[in-house]
gemmi code that builds the backbone of each chain (N, CA, C; Angstrom):
import gemmi

chains = {
    "A": [
        ("MET", (141.255, 118.788, 82.726), (141.219, 117.920, 81.549), (141.530, 118.736, 80.288)),
        ("ASN", (141.286, 118.180, 79.117), (141.593, 118.817, 77.835), (143.084, 119.068, 77.669)),
        ("ASN", (143.868, 117.986, 77.754), (145.319, 118.109, 77.588), (145.682, 117.965, 76.112)),
        ("PHE", (145.608, 119.072, 75.412), (145.911, 119.028, 73.979), (147.393, 119.261, 73.728)),
        ("ILE", (147.906, 118.530, 72.736), (149.270, 118.790, 72.274), (149.201, 119.055, 70.769)),
        ("LYS", (150.239, 119.693, 70.266), (150.311, 120.009, 68.835), (150.272, 118.714, 68.027)),
        ("TRP", (149.523, 118.725, 66.939), (149.448, 117.558, 66.050), (150.045, 118.006, 64.710)),
        ("ASP", (151.112, 117.316, 64.268), (151.807, 117.704, 63.038), (151.718, 116.605, 61.989)),
        ("PRO", (150.566, 116.447, 61.362), (150.423, 115.348, 60.413), (150.896, 115.681, 59.007)),
        ("VAL", (151.282, 116.927, 58.764), (151.607, 117.322, 57.395), (152.735, 118.362, 57.395)),
        ("SER", (153.519, 118.309, 56.326), (154.599, 119.281, 56.191), (154.441, 120.016, 54.854)),
        ("PRO", (154.568, 121.325, 54.832), (154.737, 122.220, 55.976), (153.429, 122.342, 56.773)),
        ("PRO", (153.523, 122.667, 58.066), (152.303, 122.820, 58.874), (151.472, 124.017, 58.399)),
        ("PRO", (150.162, 123.944, 58.523), (149.316, 125.048, 58.046), (149.375, 126.275, 58.961)),
        ("ASN", (149.106, 127.421, 58.335), (148.988, 128.677, 59.094), (147.678, 129.339, 58.715)),
        ("ASP", (146.988, 129.891, 59.680), (145.768, 130.674, 59.412), (144.857, 130.001, 58.382)),
        ("ILE", (144.341, 128.869, 58.737), (143.490, 128.133, 57.806), (142.018, 128.512, 57.991)),
        ("TYR", (141.281, 128.484, 56.897), (139.836, 128.714, 57.001), (139.073, 127.551, 56.383)),
        ("PHE", (137.838, 127.408, 56.841), (137.008, 126.271, 56.465), (136.467, 126.435, 55.045)),
        ("VAL", (136.550, 125.366, 54.260), (135.958, 125.381, 52.916), (134.730, 124.474, 52.897)),
        ("HIS", (134.925, 123.185, 53.134), (133.767, 122.319, 53.297), (134.101, 120.995, 53.956)),
        ("LEU", (133.055, 120.277, 54.324), (133.189, 118.968, 54.980), (132.158, 118.031, 54.368)),
        ("THR", (132.583, 116.808, 54.078), (131.661, 115.790, 53.582), (131.723, 114.584, 54.505)),
        ("ASP", (130.565, 114.074, 54.871), (130.468, 112.906, 55.755), (129.772, 111.799, 54.971)),
        ("ASN", (130.525, 110.714, 54.717), (129.936, 109.584, 53.992), (129.579, 108.437, 54.931)),
        ("GLY", (129.307, 108.745, 56.161), (128.936, 107.718, 57.124), (130.165, 107.094, 57.760)),
        ("GLY", (130.703, 107.753, 58.734), (131.890, 107.241, 59.427), (133.206, 107.676, 58.796)),
        ("ASN", (133.160, 108.111, 57.553), (134.360, 108.642, 56.888), (134.109, 110.107, 56.566)),
        ("ILE", (134.945, 110.968, 57.081), (134.732, 112.389, 56.781), (135.947, 112.982, 56.079)),
        ("GLU", (135.652, 113.914, 55.192), (136.714, 114.607, 54.451), (136.521, 116.105, 54.657)),
        ("ILE", (137.606, 116.749, 55.092), (137.536, 118.183, 55.415), (138.492, 118.935, 54.494)),
        ("HIS", (138.019, 120.028, 53.937), (138.877, 120.877, 53.108), (139.036, 122.229, 53.802)),
        ("LEU", (140.303, 122.621, 53.951), (140.610, 123.911, 54.564), (141.574, 124.637, 53.636)),
        ("ALA", (141.541, 125.958, 53.658), (142.454, 126.708, 52.785), (143.288, 127.658, 53.627)),
        ("GLU", (144.474, 127.964, 53.097), (145.334, 128.932, 53.779), (145.051, 130.315, 53.242)),
        ("MET", (145.167, 131.297, 54.107), (144.859, 132.671, 53.726), (145.772, 133.164, 52.598)),
        ("LYS", (147.059, 132.827, 52.685), (147.990, 133.488, 51.765), (148.430, 132.617, 50.590)),
        ("ASP", (148.179, 131.318, 50.654), (148.669, 130.440, 49.590), (147.524, 129.798, 48.819)),
        ("ASP", (147.809, 129.441, 47.573), (146.791, 128.807, 46.738), (146.845, 127.297, 46.892)),
        ("ARG", (146.567, 126.825, 48.069), (146.561, 125.377, 48.273), (145.502, 125.020, 49.316)),
        ("ILE", (145.045, 123.789, 49.206), (143.976, 123.292, 50.086), (144.563, 122.186, 50.961)),
        ("LEU", (144.248, 122.244, 52.235), (144.638, 121.165, 53.143), (143.468, 120.186, 53.221)),
        ("ILE", (143.737, 118.940, 52.891), (142.682, 117.928, 52.910), (142.961, 116.939, 54.035)),
        ("LEU", (141.948, 116.711, 54.863), (142.065, 115.741, 55.952), (140.985, 114.684, 55.762)),
        ("LYS", (141.401, 113.418, 55.738), (140.437, 112.319, 55.582), (140.513, 111.434, 56.821)),
        ("PHE", (139.402, 111.305, 57.501), (139.325, 110.457, 58.703), (138.433, 109.261, 58.399)),
        ("LYS", (138.925, 108.066, 58.744), (138.098, 106.862, 58.607), (137.715, 106.366, 59.993)),
        ("GLY", (136.557, 105.742, 60.086), (136.138, 105.162, 61.366), (135.884, 106.206, 62.437)),
        ("VAL", (135.193, 107.293, 62.049), (134.894, 108.361, 63.009), (133.736, 107.914, 63.916)),
        ("MET", (133.941, 108.034, 65.214), (132.907, 107.625, 66.174), (131.953, 108.786, 66.487)),
        ("SER", (132.527, 109.954, 66.585), (131.723, 111.152, 66.861), (132.518, 112.352, 66.375)),
        ("TYR", (131.828, 113.360, 65.878), (132.508, 114.611, 65.563), (131.533, 115.767, 65.716)),
        ("GLN", (132.123, 116.924, 65.859), (131.320, 118.113, 66.165), (131.932, 119.314, 65.467)),
        ("VAL", (131.097, 120.138, 64.880), (131.568, 121.374, 64.239), (130.868, 122.531, 64.947)),
        ("THR", (131.643, 123.461, 65.455), (131.054, 124.571, 66.221), (131.610, 125.891, 65.719)),
        ("ASP", (130.705, 126.816, 65.497), (131.084, 128.168, 65.077), (132.108, 128.743, 66.071)),
        ("GLU", (133.097, 129.444, 65.555), (134.166, 129.901, 66.454), (133.647, 130.832, 67.561)),
        ("GLY", (132.576, 131.566, 67.292), (132.005, 132.458, 68.306), (131.454, 131.692, 69.502)),
        ("ALA", (130.995, 130.475, 69.240), (130.435, 129.653, 70.319), (131.529, 128.916, 71.088)),
        ("ARG", (132.775, 129.086, 70.678), (133.890, 128.471, 71.407), (134.846, 129.549, 71.919)),
        ("SER", (134.300, 130.757, 72.137), (135.135, 131.885, 72.579), (135.905, 131.543, 73.850)),
        ("ARG", (135.254, 130.828, 74.767), (135.902, 130.513, 76.036), (137.159, 129.645, 75.812)),
        ("SER", (137.029, 128.601, 74.989), (138.184, 127.728, 74.708), (139.309, 128.529, 74.069)),
        ("LEU", (138.952, 129.403, 73.122), (139.973, 130.149, 72.385), (140.653, 131.190, 73.261)),
        ("TYR", (139.864, 131.845, 74.115), (140.416, 132.906, 74.956), (141.248, 132.337, 76.102)),
        ("GLU", (140.747, 131.266, 76.700), (141.404, 130.738, 77.899), (142.546, 129.769, 77.595)),
        ("HIS", (142.637, 129.311, 76.358), (143.708, 128.368, 76.000), (144.404, 128.858, 74.725)),
        ("PRO", (145.356, 129.767, 74.869), (146.009, 130.362, 73.687), (146.710, 129.331, 72.794)),
        ("GLY", (147.098, 128.178, 73.360), (147.769, 127.147, 72.559), (146.803, 126.303, 71.750)),
        ("TYR", (145.512, 126.532, 71.979), (144.483, 125.736, 71.293), (144.216, 126.369, 69.920)),
        ("ARG", (145.145, 126.109, 68.988), (145.084, 126.709, 67.648), (145.570, 125.696, 66.613)),
        ("GLY", (145.102, 125.799, 65.403), (145.589, 124.931, 64.322), (145.158, 123.485, 64.537)),
        ("LEU", (146.115, 122.560, 64.442), (145.808, 121.134, 64.581), (146.360, 120.638, 65.913)),
        ("VAL", (145.494, 120.116, 66.748), (145.907, 119.613, 68.065), (145.224, 118.271, 68.329)),
        ("VAL", (145.775, 117.522, 69.286), (145.226, 116.195, 69.599), (145.296, 115.960, 71.108)),
        ("SER", (144.350, 115.151, 71.599), (144.333, 114.831, 73.033), (143.843, 113.400, 73.239)),
        ("ASP", (144.361, 112.754, 74.283), (143.764, 111.470, 74.678), (143.086, 111.605, 76.039)),
        ("ASN", (142.877, 112.859, 76.443), (142.269, 113.116, 77.743), (141.514, 114.458, 77.677)),
        ("SER", (140.291, 114.406, 77.159), (139.531, 115.650, 76.986), (138.106, 115.465, 77.492)),
        ("ASN", (137.407, 116.567, 77.656), (135.997, 116.498, 78.092), (135.137, 115.776, 77.062)),
        ("TYR", (135.442, 115.983, 75.789), (134.660, 115.329, 74.718), (134.864, 113.805, 74.776)),
        ("LEU", (136.131, 113.378, 74.943), (136.419, 111.936, 75.060), (135.739, 111.356, 76.303)),
        ("ASP", (135.777, 112.134, 77.363), (135.154, 111.694, 78.616), (133.650, 111.509, 78.420)),
        ("TRP", (133.028, 112.478, 77.756), (131.583, 112.378, 77.440), (131.315, 111.130, 76.593)),
        ("PHE", (132.165, 110.913, 75.582), (131.972, 109.771, 74.684), (132.093, 108.443, 75.442)),
        ("ARG", (133.077, 108.365, 76.322), (133.276, 107.123, 77.099), (132.080, 106.857, 78.005)),
        ("ARG", (131.565, 107.901, 78.624), (130.399, 107.742, 79.512), (129.176, 107.310, 78.711)),
        ("GLU", (128.931, 108.001, 77.592), (127.746, 107.712, 76.787), (127.773, 106.286, 76.232)),
        ("SER", (128.963, 105.850, 75.803), (129.070, 104.518, 75.191), (129.310, 103.440, 76.237)),
        ("GLN", (129.306, 103.844, 77.495), (129.507, 102.921, 78.618), (130.788, 102.098, 78.429)),
        ("GLU", (131.852, 102.826, 78.015), (133.203, 102.256, 77.880), (133.294, 101.136, 76.832)),
        ("MET", (132.318, 101.082, 75.922), (132.292, 99.996, 74.928), (133.542, 99.992, 74.037)),
        ("PHE", (134.132, 101.187, 73.841), (135.271, 101.291, 72.922), (136.575, 101.586, 73.668)),
        ("SER", (136.644, 101.195, 74.918), (137.782, 101.598, 75.754), (139.129, 101.062, 75.246)),
        ("ASP", (139.140, 99.956, 74.500), (140.428, 99.437, 74.011), (140.667, 99.773, 72.532)),
        ("TRP", (139.996, 100.796, 72.038), (140.134, 101.165, 70.621), (141.175, 102.260, 70.376)),
        ("ASP", (141.849, 102.731, 71.383), (142.862, 103.775, 71.255), (142.312, 105.018, 70.516)),
        ("LEU", (141.140, 105.443, 70.955), (140.514, 106.619, 70.321), (141.165, 107.902, 70.826)),
        ("LYS", (141.257, 108.856, 69.913), (141.817, 110.157, 70.287), (140.850, 111.270, 69.856)),
        ("HIS", (141.049, 112.415, 70.459), (140.248, 113.609, 70.145), (141.142, 114.567, 69.332)),
        ("TYR", (140.811, 114.714, 68.066), (141.539, 115.641, 67.193), (140.727, 116.938, 67.093)),
        ("SER", (141.396, 118.056, 67.191), (140.720, 119.355, 67.009), (141.368, 120.117, 65.863)),
        ("ILE", (140.519, 120.659, 65.019), (140.988, 121.491, 63.910), (140.425, 122.881, 64.159)),
        ("VAL", (141.295, 123.729, 64.648), (140.864, 125.066, 65.058), (141.180, 126.022, 63.913)),
        ("ASN", (140.160, 126.441, 63.197), (140.394, 127.328, 62.055), (139.674, 128.653, 62.266)),
        ("VAL", (139.781, 129.532, 61.310), (139.256, 130.888, 61.463), (137.727, 130.900, 61.613)),
        ("ASN", (137.046, 129.959, 60.979), (135.582, 129.962, 60.964), (134.923, 129.108, 62.045)),
        ("ASN", (135.557, 127.981, 62.346), (134.915, 127.069, 63.297), (135.959, 126.177, 63.969)),
        ("ILE", (135.472, 125.346, 64.864), (136.332, 124.337, 65.486), (135.708, 122.979, 65.192)),
        ("ILE", (136.518, 122.086, 64.630), (136.038, 120.752, 64.305), (136.697, 119.784, 65.286)),
        ("ASP", (135.893, 119.091, 66.067), (136.374, 118.103, 67.035), (136.014, 116.723, 66.521)),
        ("ILE", (136.984, 115.821, 66.518), (136.738, 114.484, 65.965), (137.262, 113.428, 66.921)),
        ("ILE", (136.434, 112.423, 67.184), (136.898, 111.268, 67.954), (137.030, 110.113, 66.978)),
        ("SER", (138.260, 109.646, 66.818), (138.485, 108.541, 65.885), (139.775, 107.812, 66.255)),
        ("GLY", (140.037, 106.728, 65.529), (141.309, 106.030, 65.677), (142.346, 106.770, 64.843)),
        ("ASN", (143.376, 106.046, 64.395), (144.458, 106.772, 63.709), (144.496, 106.546, 62.198)),
        ("GLU", (143.374, 106.134, 61.614), (143.334, 105.991, 60.149), (143.031, 107.355, 59.536)),
        ("ILE", (144.077, 108.145, 59.387), (143.908, 109.537, 58.952), (144.912, 109.848, 57.839)),
        ("GLU", (144.434, 110.517, 56.822), (145.314, 110.986, 55.738), (145.259, 112.506, 55.734)),
        ("VAL", (146.395, 113.141, 55.676), (146.419, 114.618, 55.616), (147.420, 115.023, 54.540)),
        ("PHE", (146.981, 115.844, 53.617), (147.901, 116.263, 52.550), (147.482, 117.612, 51.974)),
        ("TRP", (148.444, 118.233, 51.319), (148.192, 119.507, 50.639), (147.832, 119.239, 49.181)),
        ("GLN", (146.915, 120.017, 48.668), (146.582, 119.919, 47.250), (146.603, 121.338, 46.671)),
        ("ALA", (147.243, 121.460, 45.508), (147.279, 122.789, 44.876), (145.868, 123.180, 44.460)),
        ("GLU", (145.521, 124.449, 44.659), (144.183, 124.931, 44.291), (144.215, 125.386, 42.840)),
        ("PHE", (143.277, 124.908, 42.040), (143.259, 125.287, 40.628), (142.193, 126.332, 40.353)),
    ],
    "B": [
        ("MET", (121.280, 118.786, 85.384), (119.867, 118.736, 84.989), (119.700, 117.768, 83.807)),
        ("LYS", (118.657, 116.975, 83.848), (118.446, 115.972, 82.811), (117.932, 116.631, 81.517)),
        ("ASP", (118.419, 116.138, 80.398), (117.929, 116.646, 79.108), (116.435, 116.360, 78.966)),
        ("LYS", (115.732, 117.278, 78.301), (114.301, 117.054, 78.021), (114.069, 117.209, 76.526)),
        ("TYR", (113.526, 116.166, 75.925), (113.262, 116.194, 74.480), (111.774, 116.030, 74.224)),
        ("GLU", (111.342, 116.582, 73.109), (109.960, 116.351, 72.678), (109.978, 115.994, 71.194)),
        ("LYS", (108.895, 115.421, 70.739), (108.805, 115.020, 69.340), (108.897, 116.256, 68.442)),
        ("TRP", (109.642, 116.154, 67.378), (109.773, 117.244, 66.407), (108.806, 116.911, 65.271)),
        ("ALA", (107.706, 117.646, 65.219), (106.672, 117.366, 64.213), (107.153, 117.856, 62.844)),
        ("ILE", (107.223, 116.929, 61.904), (107.696, 117.267, 60.555), (106.487, 117.306, 59.621)),
        ("ASP", (106.422, 118.362, 58.824), (105.271, 118.565, 57.944), (105.481, 117.822, 56.612)),
        ("LEU", (105.737, 116.542, 56.709), (106.007, 115.728, 55.521), (105.789, 114.269, 55.919)),
        ("SER", (105.241, 113.492, 55.010), (105.012, 112.086, 55.326), (106.356, 111.341, 55.294)),
        ("LEU", (106.695, 110.696, 56.407), (108.002, 110.039, 56.512), (107.834, 108.550, 56.789)),
        ("PRO", (108.725, 107.728, 56.249), (108.647, 106.294, 56.530), (109.114, 105.991, 57.959)),
        ("GLN", (108.886, 104.781, 58.391), (109.258, 104.372, 59.746), (110.786, 104.434, 59.960)),
        ("ASP", (111.533, 103.885, 58.978), (112.976, 103.783, 59.165), (113.761, 104.500, 58.070)),
        ("LEU", (114.657, 105.365, 58.517), (115.546, 106.081, 57.601), (116.977, 105.777, 58.008)),
        ("PHE", (117.856, 105.663, 57.028), (119.252, 105.475, 57.397), (120.116, 106.523, 56.717)),
        ("PHE", (121.278, 106.746, 57.323), (122.158, 107.815, 56.889), (122.766, 107.492, 55.525)),
        ("TYR", (122.768, 108.483, 54.645), (123.411, 108.310, 53.350), (124.662, 109.197, 53.254)),
        ("LYS", (124.472, 110.476, 53.486), (125.576, 111.426, 53.305), (125.198, 112.766, 53.931)),
        ("MET", (126.177, 113.544, 54.316), (125.882, 114.939, 54.653), (127.077, 115.801, 54.295)),
        ("TYR", (126.813, 117.059, 54.033), (127.918, 117.962, 53.741), (127.640, 119.351, 54.299)),
        ("VAL", (128.725, 120.050, 54.534), (128.647, 121.376, 55.149), (129.446, 122.341, 54.300)),
        ("GLU", (128.854, 123.451, 53.955), (129.578, 124.535, 53.275), (129.202, 125.831, 53.960)),
        ("TYR", (130.209, 126.557, 54.388), (129.989, 127.772, 55.174), (129.098, 127.421, 56.360)),
        ("SER", (127.916, 128.022, 56.481), (127.069, 127.735, 57.644), (125.880, 126.861, 57.280)),
        ("GLU", (125.923, 126.234, 56.132), (124.774, 125.434, 55.683), (125.085, 123.938, 55.808)),
        ("ILE", (124.132, 123.203, 56.350), (124.274, 121.742, 56.451), (123.209, 121.103, 55.581)),
        ("VAL", (123.609, 120.127, 54.794), (122.650, 119.331, 54.025), (122.809, 117.875, 54.469)),
        ("ILE", (121.716, 117.289, 54.930), (121.712, 115.905, 55.424), (120.853, 115.076, 54.483)),
        ("LEU", (121.379, 113.936, 54.048), (120.622, 113.059, 53.148), (120.407, 111.713, 53.821)),
        ("LEU", (119.142, 111.315, 53.945), (118.787, 110.032, 54.566), (118.019, 109.201, 53.548)),
        ("LYS", (118.244, 107.882, 53.571), (117.531, 106.999, 52.644), (116.422, 106.246, 53.373)),
        ("ASN", (115.370, 105.971, 52.638), (114.283, 105.133, 53.139), (114.785, 103.686, 53.165)),
        ("LEU", (114.680, 103.024, 54.295), (115.193, 101.649, 54.422), (114.479, 100.694, 53.467)),
        ("VAL", (113.194, 100.946, 53.249), (112.398, 100.042, 52.413), (112.630, 100.313, 50.922)),
        ("ASP", (112.778, 101.575, 50.563), (112.981, 101.947, 49.166), (114.200, 102.882, 49.083)),
        ("HIS", (115.351, 102.309, 48.724), (116.596, 103.088, 48.745), (116.642, 104.203, 47.694)),
        ("THR", (115.692, 104.209, 46.775), (115.695, 105.283, 45.777), (115.032, 106.556, 46.331)),
        ("GLN", (114.445, 106.431, 47.507), (113.841, 107.619, 48.138), (114.863, 108.256, 49.068)),
        ("ILE", (115.251, 109.469, 48.758), (116.245, 110.176, 49.587), (115.624, 111.465, 50.134)),
        ("LEU", (115.678, 111.559, 51.444), (115.139, 112.740, 52.130), (116.272, 113.746, 52.345)),
        ("GLU", (116.023, 114.981, 51.960), (117.003, 116.051, 52.195), (116.529, 116.937, 53.339)),
        ("ILE", (117.408, 117.124, 54.306), (117.118, 118.037, 55.426), (118.184, 119.127, 55.375)),
        ("LYS", (117.735, 120.355, 55.286), (118.704, 121.449, 55.133), (118.567, 122.491, 56.253)),
        ("PHE", (119.688, 122.785, 56.884), (119.756, 123.897, 57.839), (120.599, 124.984, 57.172)),
        ("GLU", (120.037, 126.158, 57.002), (120.809, 127.216, 56.350), (121.801, 127.889, 57.295)),
        ("TYR", (121.635, 127.627, 58.578), (122.550, 128.218, 59.555), (122.642, 127.275, 60.758)),
        ("PHE", (123.816, 127.148, 61.317), (123.944, 126.383, 62.559), (125.005, 127.017, 63.445)),
        ("VAL", (124.839, 126.810, 64.740), (125.849, 127.261, 65.696), (126.824, 126.122, 65.941)),
        ("SER", (126.270, 124.919, 66.062), (127.094, 123.741, 66.279), (126.296, 122.532, 65.822)),
        ("TYR", (127.011, 121.510, 65.351), (126.330, 120.237, 65.131), (127.257, 119.095, 65.503)),
        ("LYS", (126.652, 117.966, 65.847), (127.419, 116.815, 66.320), (126.824, 115.557, 65.716)),
        ("VAL", (127.698, 114.663, 65.270), (127.256, 113.379, 64.727), (127.930, 112.286, 65.556)),
        ("THR", (127.146, 111.326, 66.020), (127.693, 110.247, 66.850), (127.093, 108.926, 66.406)),
        ("ILE", (127.921, 107.888, 66.282), (127.384, 106.588, 65.877), (126.374, 106.109, 66.918)),
        ("ASP", (125.350, 105.396, 66.450), (124.247, 105.056, 67.352), (124.685, 104.184, 68.531)),
        ("LEU", (125.650, 103.273, 68.304), (126.102, 102.373, 69.379), (126.679, 103.129, 70.571)),
        ("ALA", (127.206, 104.307, 70.290), (127.875, 105.063, 71.344), (126.910, 105.906, 72.166)),
        ("LEU", (125.631, 105.838, 71.858), (124.673, 106.685, 72.580), (123.712, 105.866, 73.438)),
        ("MET", (124.194, 104.723, 73.904), (123.332, 103.833, 74.680), (122.748, 104.517, 75.917)),
        ("LYS", (123.603, 105.262, 76.608), (123.163, 105.902, 77.854), (122.057, 106.927, 77.562)),
        ("MET", (122.315, 107.772, 76.562), (121.344, 108.809, 76.197), (119.997, 108.194, 75.803)),
        ("VAL", (120.040, 107.155, 74.985), (118.801, 106.520, 74.507), (118.073, 105.830, 75.659)),
        ("ASN", (118.841, 105.200, 76.550), (118.216, 104.522, 77.689), (117.545, 105.494, 78.648)),
        ("GLU", (118.147, 106.677, 78.776), (117.640, 107.627, 79.771), (116.598, 108.590, 79.221)),
        ("ASN", (116.495, 108.675, 77.888), (115.558, 109.645, 77.287), (114.703, 108.958, 76.229)),
        ("ASP", (113.482, 108.651, 76.599), (112.580, 107.950, 75.675), (112.331, 108.744, 74.395)),
        ("ASP", (112.401, 110.067, 74.502), (112.079, 110.894, 73.333), (113.284, 111.177, 72.441)),
        ("PHE", (114.467, 110.684, 72.825), (115.658, 110.889, 71.996), (115.669, 109.812, 70.906)),
        ("ARG", (114.694, 109.895, 70.004), (114.532, 108.915, 68.931), (113.913, 109.617, 67.732)),
        ("GLY", (114.194, 109.118, 66.548), (113.572, 109.699, 65.363), (113.902, 111.184, 65.267)),
        ("PHE", (112.858, 112.000, 65.175), (113.049, 113.445, 65.107), (112.612, 114.055, 66.431)),
        ("ALA", (113.534, 114.713, 67.108), (113.231, 115.298, 68.414), (113.811, 116.705, 68.489)),
        ("ARG", (113.325, 117.483, 69.446), (113.859, 118.829, 69.652), (113.886, 119.149, 71.144)),
        ("SER", (114.731, 120.095, 71.510), (114.871, 120.427, 72.927), (115.346, 121.864, 73.094)),
        ("THR", (114.924, 122.463, 74.206), (115.507, 123.754, 74.611), (116.196, 123.581, 75.963)),
        ("CYS", (116.328, 122.327, 76.374), (116.933, 122.030, 77.677), (117.813, 120.793, 77.541)),
        ("SER", (119.079, 121.022, 77.211), (119.980, 119.881, 77.046), (121.399, 120.282, 77.443)),
        ("ALA", (122.187, 119.286, 77.780), (123.584, 119.532, 78.175), (124.384, 120.090, 76.998)),
        ("TYR", (124.095, 119.613, 75.801), (124.802, 120.092, 74.596), (124.536, 121.590, 74.390)),
        ("LEU", (123.277, 121.979, 74.475), (122.896, 123.389, 74.322), (123.577, 124.239, 75.410)),
        ("ASP", (123.508, 123.757, 76.649), (124.119, 124.496, 77.767), (125.623, 124.670, 77.565)),
        ("SER", (126.295, 123.599, 77.095), (127.754, 123.679, 76.970), (128.158, 124.680, 75.894)),
        ("VAL", (127.381, 124.739, 74.817), (127.716, 125.681, 73.736), (127.429, 127.128, 74.167)),
        ("ILE", (126.322, 127.342, 74.860), (126.010, 128.707, 75.345), (127.084, 129.164, 76.334)),
        ("GLU", (127.456, 128.267, 77.230), (128.493, 128.588, 78.219), (129.843, 128.854, 77.522)),
        ("GLY", (130.116, 128.087, 76.479), (131.365, 128.255, 75.724), (131.441, 129.565, 74.970)),
        ("SER", (130.281, 130.208, 74.779), (130.246, 131.499, 74.077), (130.255, 132.663, 75.063)),
        ("TYR", (130.568, 132.385, 76.344), (130.441, 133.376, 77.422), (128.999, 133.875, 77.506)),
        ("ASN", (128.067, 132.986, 77.251), (126.616, 133.239, 77.338), (126.083, 134.254, 76.322)),
        ("ILE", (126.907, 134.613, 75.353), (126.451, 135.562, 74.323), (125.276, 134.950, 73.551)),
        ("LEU", (125.322, 133.639, 73.357), (124.271, 132.982, 72.561), (122.961, 132.805, 73.336)),
        ("GLU", (122.986, 133.142, 74.612), (121.781, 132.982, 75.433), (120.623, 133.827, 74.889)),
        ("ARG", (120.991, 134.935, 74.266), (119.961, 135.859, 73.770), (119.308, 135.368, 72.485)),
        ("LYS", (119.953, 134.410, 71.848), (119.363, 133.867, 70.615), (118.434, 132.721, 70.975)),
        ("ASN", (117.445, 132.483, 70.144), (116.518, 131.378, 70.420), (117.028, 130.097, 69.765)),
        ("ILE", (118.134, 129.613, 70.303), (118.733, 128.411, 69.709), (118.050, 127.171, 70.259)),
        ("GLU", (117.744, 126.264, 69.348), (117.142, 124.992, 69.754), (118.079, 123.851, 69.400)),
        ("HIS", (117.874, 122.758, 70.077), (118.661, 121.544, 69.856), (117.770, 120.570, 69.076)),
        ("PHE", (118.138, 120.283, 67.834), (117.355, 119.375, 66.987), (118.090, 118.031, 66.877)),
        ("VAL", (117.329, 116.950, 66.948), (117.909, 115.605, 66.895), (117.326, 114.830, 65.716)),
        ("ILE", (118.212, 114.240, 64.941), (117.791, 113.346, 63.844), (118.464, 112.013, 64.127)),
        ("TYR", (117.712, 111.122, 64.752), (118.274, 109.830, 65.172), (117.831, 108.787, 64.157)),
        ("ASN", (118.778, 108.321, 63.344), (118.447, 107.355, 62.293), (119.107, 106.014, 62.604)),
        ("LEU", (119.073, 105.103, 61.667), (119.562, 103.752, 61.935), (121.083, 103.667, 62.074)),
        ("GLU", (121.807, 104.704, 61.661), (123.270, 104.665, 61.713), (123.852, 105.553, 62.819)),
        ("ASN", (123.236, 106.702, 62.995), (123.850, 107.670, 63.902), (122.799, 108.653, 64.431)),
        ("ALA", (123.267, 109.520, 65.314), (122.423, 110.631, 65.779), (123.079, 111.916, 65.303)),
        ("ILE", (122.294, 112.713, 64.591), (122.778, 114.021, 64.135), (122.080, 115.051, 65.018)),
        ("GLU", (122.862, 115.856, 65.706), (122.289, 116.862, 66.609), (122.723, 118.238, 66.111)),
        ("VAL", (121.759, 119.101, 65.904), (122.059, 120.428, 65.344), (121.540, 121.503, 66.293)),
        ("LEU", (122.381, 122.475, 66.586), (121.944, 123.643, 67.358), (121.773, 124.793, 66.381)),
        ("SER", (120.557, 125.290, 66.280), (120.289, 126.346, 65.308), (119.095, 127.186, 65.757)),
        ("ASP", (119.072, 128.429, 65.293), (117.880, 129.247, 65.546), (117.068, 129.421, 64.265)),
        ("GLU", (117.420, 128.628, 63.254), (116.696, 128.676, 61.972), (115.954, 127.355, 61.786)),
        ("PRO", (114.738, 127.386, 61.256), (114.046, 126.125, 61.010), (114.700, 125.358, 59.857)),
        ("ALA", (114.609, 124.040, 59.911), (115.152, 123.222, 58.821), (114.093, 123.047, 57.749)),
        ("THR", (114.530, 122.775, 56.519), (113.570, 122.452, 55.460), (113.734, 120.970, 55.098)),
        ("PHE", (112.614, 120.332, 54.819), (112.589, 118.905, 54.482), (111.993, 118.740, 53.091)),
        ("ARG", (112.586, 117.874, 52.286), (111.969, 117.533, 51.004), (112.530, 116.211, 50.505)),
        ("TRP", (111.745, 115.513, 49.712), (112.227, 114.313, 49.041), (112.901, 114.737, 47.742)),
        ("LEU", (114.059, 114.167, 47.458), (114.734, 114.497, 46.201), (113.946, 113.899, 45.037)),
        ("SER", (113.994, 114.596, 43.903), (113.315, 114.082, 42.715), (114.112, 112.893, 42.160)),
        ("LYS", (113.495, 112.113, 41.274), (114.182, 110.957, 40.676), (115.453, 111.390, 39.943)),
        ("GLU", (115.378, 112.534, 39.268), (116.539, 113.040, 38.520), (117.686, 113.398, 39.487)),
        ("GLU", (117.318, 114.028, 40.589), (118.340, 114.411, 41.564), (118.994, 113.168, 42.181)),
        ("VAL", (118.180, 112.143, 42.458), (118.718, 110.898, 43.036), (119.677, 110.259, 42.040)),
        ("LYS", (119.274, 110.237, 40.756), (120.101, 109.624, 39.723), (121.461, 110.345, 39.649)),
        ("THR", (121.439, 111.660, 39.655), (122.669, 112.457, 39.581), (123.548, 112.199, 40.807)),
        ("LEU", (122.911, 112.151, 41.961), (123.636, 111.977, 43.227), (124.311, 110.614, 43.298)),
        ("VAL", (123.590, 109.581, 42.915), (124.104, 108.213, 43.028), (125.195, 107.947, 41.986)),
        ("SER", (125.049, 108.545, 40.799), (126.061, 108.322, 39.757), (127.293, 109.188, 40.047)),
    ],
}
model = gemmi.Model(1)
for chain_id, residues in chains.items():
    chain = gemmi.Chain(chain_id)
    for i, (resn, *xyz) in enumerate(residues, 1):
        res = gemmi.Residue()
        res.name, res.seqid = resn, gemmi.SeqId(i, " ")
        for name, pos in zip(("N", "CA", "C"), xyz):
            atom = gemmi.Atom()
            atom.name, atom.element = name, gemmi.Element(name[0])
            atom.pos, atom.b_iso = gemmi.Position(*pos), 0.0
            res.add_atom(atom)
        chain.add_residue(res)
    model.add_chain(chain)
structure = gemmi.Structure()
structure.add_model(model)
structure.setup_entities()
């Protein structure tokens, strides 16, 4: 399982991003990430989030070591997290076209289960 | 192995029902804000200064967990859970040496689960802080 593919929601794609902060307003989350070399912030806004998880990168060493392609922004419709969610919710949301988005950055890994109401854009850092 | 939870005794007088207001994360610190269902001007702040992992799931999606674990309600804690095991295993068991616990804050909107080896702090926000936050 865990069939992740590259997710390219923004141009230019980010490189070497690190975590700045995350705000959760109850089902809507906003994530700010920064690039190491440029003065700009990548902002991701997810609406209708069903479940999400933030894990320190050290606690995901196995995923990072064993899956070299698991970097940056990736997406899956067939992952262990989605499988767990489907079991826990007893398939209540099976026709909602939910996906598992992963944001793999220098500090942590953010896993999100949501539909496709997502905004991603660059903002200049002042 | 089945998860085992126990009541998490909080050293603060808490109302029966709390609902999710907001939470934010900066670096390794999580701040969770819950409102009193009866009096929305009362906001409880729960702060973890360090976490290994945390997970938020809408309450409707946790039917199986709630049905199978009577203690997975309100404030609970565990040292024996699938979430804890998966994170320790994901670290190549490096985290096994730390005394990480699984804390659960199950409110009217969602379940917030935090894995941390640091105790959380609880406090009610002052009227001034609530006013600033809401405006």
